[in-house]
C-alpha positions in Angstrom: 0.0 0.0 0.0 1.3 3.4 -0.9 1.4 6.0 1.8 1.6 9.8 1.6 4.8 11.1 0.0 6.1 7.6 -0.6 8.3 7.2 -3.7 9.1 3.9 -5.3 11.9 4.1 -7.9 12.0 1.4 -10.4 14.3 0.9 -13.4 13.6 -0.6 -16.9 13.0 -4.3 -16.5 11.9 -4.2 -12.9 8.4 -5.2 -11.9 5.9 -3.2 -9.8 2.8 -5.0 -8.6 -0.1 -2.7 -7.9 -3.3 -4.1 -6.3 -6.7 -2.5 -6.2 -9.9 -3.8 -4.6 -13.0 -3.3 -6.7 -16.6 -4.1 -5.9 -19.7 -3.5 -7.9 -22.9 -5.6 -8.3 -23.8 -6.5 -11.9 -20.5 -5.1 -13.3 -20.2 -5.5 -17.1 -16.6 -4.8 -18.3 -17.8 -4.0 -21.9 -20.2 -1.3 -20.8 -18.0 0.0 -18.0 -14.3 -0.1 -18.8 -12.0 0.2 -15.9 -10.0 3.4 -15.5 -7.1 3.2 -13.1 -7.4 5.8 -10.3 -6.3 5.3 -6.8 -7.7 7.4 -4.0 -6.2 6.9 -0.6 -7.1 8.8 2.5 -9.0 11.4 0.5 -6.0 12.1 -1.6 -5.4 11.1 -5.3 -2.1 9.3 -6.1 -0.4 9.7 -9.4 1.9 6.9 -10.6 4.7 8.2 -12.7 7.0 5.7 -14.4 10.4 7.0 -15.2 11.7 6.1 -18.7 14.9 6.9 -20.6 15.0 9.1 -23.7 14.3 6.9 -26.7 16.4 8.9 -29.2 18.1 12.3 -29.9 18.5 14.1 -33.1 20.1 17.2 -34.6 19.5 18.9 -37.9 20.3 22.2 -39.6 18.8 24.2 -42.4 15.2 23.9 -43.4 14.8 20.2 -42.5 12.2 19.4 -39.9 13.5 17.3 -37.1 12.3 13.8 -36.5 13.5 11.0 -34.2 15.2 9.4 -37.2 17.6 12.3 -37.8 20.7 10.7 -36.3 23.6 12.9 -37.5 26.8 13.0 -35.5 28.5 15.9 -37.3 27.2 19.1 -38.9 29.3 21.5 -40.9 28.8 25.3 -40.6 30.2 28.2 -42.6 31.8 30.9 -40.5 29.7 34.0 -40.0 26.7 32.5 -41.9 23.3 32.3 -40.1 21.5 29.0 -40.3 18.8 27.1 -38.6 19.8 24.5 -36.0 17.4 22.1 -34.2 18.2 19.6 -31.4 15.6 17.2 -30.2 15.0 14.5 -27.7 12.2 12.0 -28.1 10.6 10.0 -25.3 11.7 10.0 -21.7 9.7 10.6 -18.5 9.9 13.0 -16.9 10.5 15.3 -19.9 14.3 15.7 -20.2 16.1 19.0 -19.7 18.3 19.9 -22.7 21.5 21.9 -22.3 23.5 22.8 -25.5 27.3 23.3 -25.7 29.6 24.4 -28.4 32.9 22.9 -27.2 33.0 23.8 -23.5 30.8 26.9 -23.9 27.2 26.6 -23.0 25.0 28.2 -25.7 21.5 27.0 -24.5 20.3 30.6 -24.0 20.7 31.2 -27.8 17.9 28.7 -28.5 14.2 28.7 -28.1 12.5 25.8 -26.4 9.4 23.7 -27.3 7.9 20.9 -25.3 5.2 18.6 -26.5 3.5 15.6 -25.0 1.4 12.9 -26.7 -0.9 10.5 -24.9 -1.5 7.2 -26.5 -2.9 3.8 -25.8 -6.2 2.6 -24.4 -7.9 4.0 -21.3 -6.2 2.7 -18.2 -2.4 2.7 -18.1 -1.5 5.0 -21.0 1.9 6.0 -22.5 3.0 9.7 -22.5 5.6 10.5 -25.1 7.6 13.7 -24.4 9.4 15.6 -27.1 11.9 18.4 -26.3 13.2 20.6 -29.1 15.7 23.4 -28.8 16.0 25.5 -32.0 17.4 28.7 -33.5 16.8 30.1 -36.9 19.9 32.4 -36.5 22.6 30.1 -35.3 26.1 31.4 -36.3 29.6 30.3 -35.6 32.5 32.8 -35.7 36.2 32.7 -35.5 35.7 33.0 -31.7 34.5 29.4 -31.8 37.7 28.0 -33.3 39.4 25.3 -31.2 36.7 25.5 -28.4 
């Protein structure tokens, strides 16, 4: 039984068994699907399952970013503005994203978008988080040489 402020940390592959007592006369599963909700001591409990990021991606120019854009190296022309997008797909809770150019943090030069999609049948559903950092005016200069 979960108690107030109790946290159970599990990792991929570990099993968590949750039990729930349910009573109803004349219950028909097809007319009344079960929705998992646990109320304990007049307090709702949320069950958040931590998951790793499924993939990351980076792209430049006018290409839209998808979780299949697996590029390890991008080339830039000095003093030329271009679009740059970095994304992470999956993960729970939504991942934070910090960007570096060499040892210099450049995160504040990028805008941030978070999206979440809910999928699956009613009950235990999957939330897919996407985090995108982007700039349409990314530019490298000679100051960035050998960083």
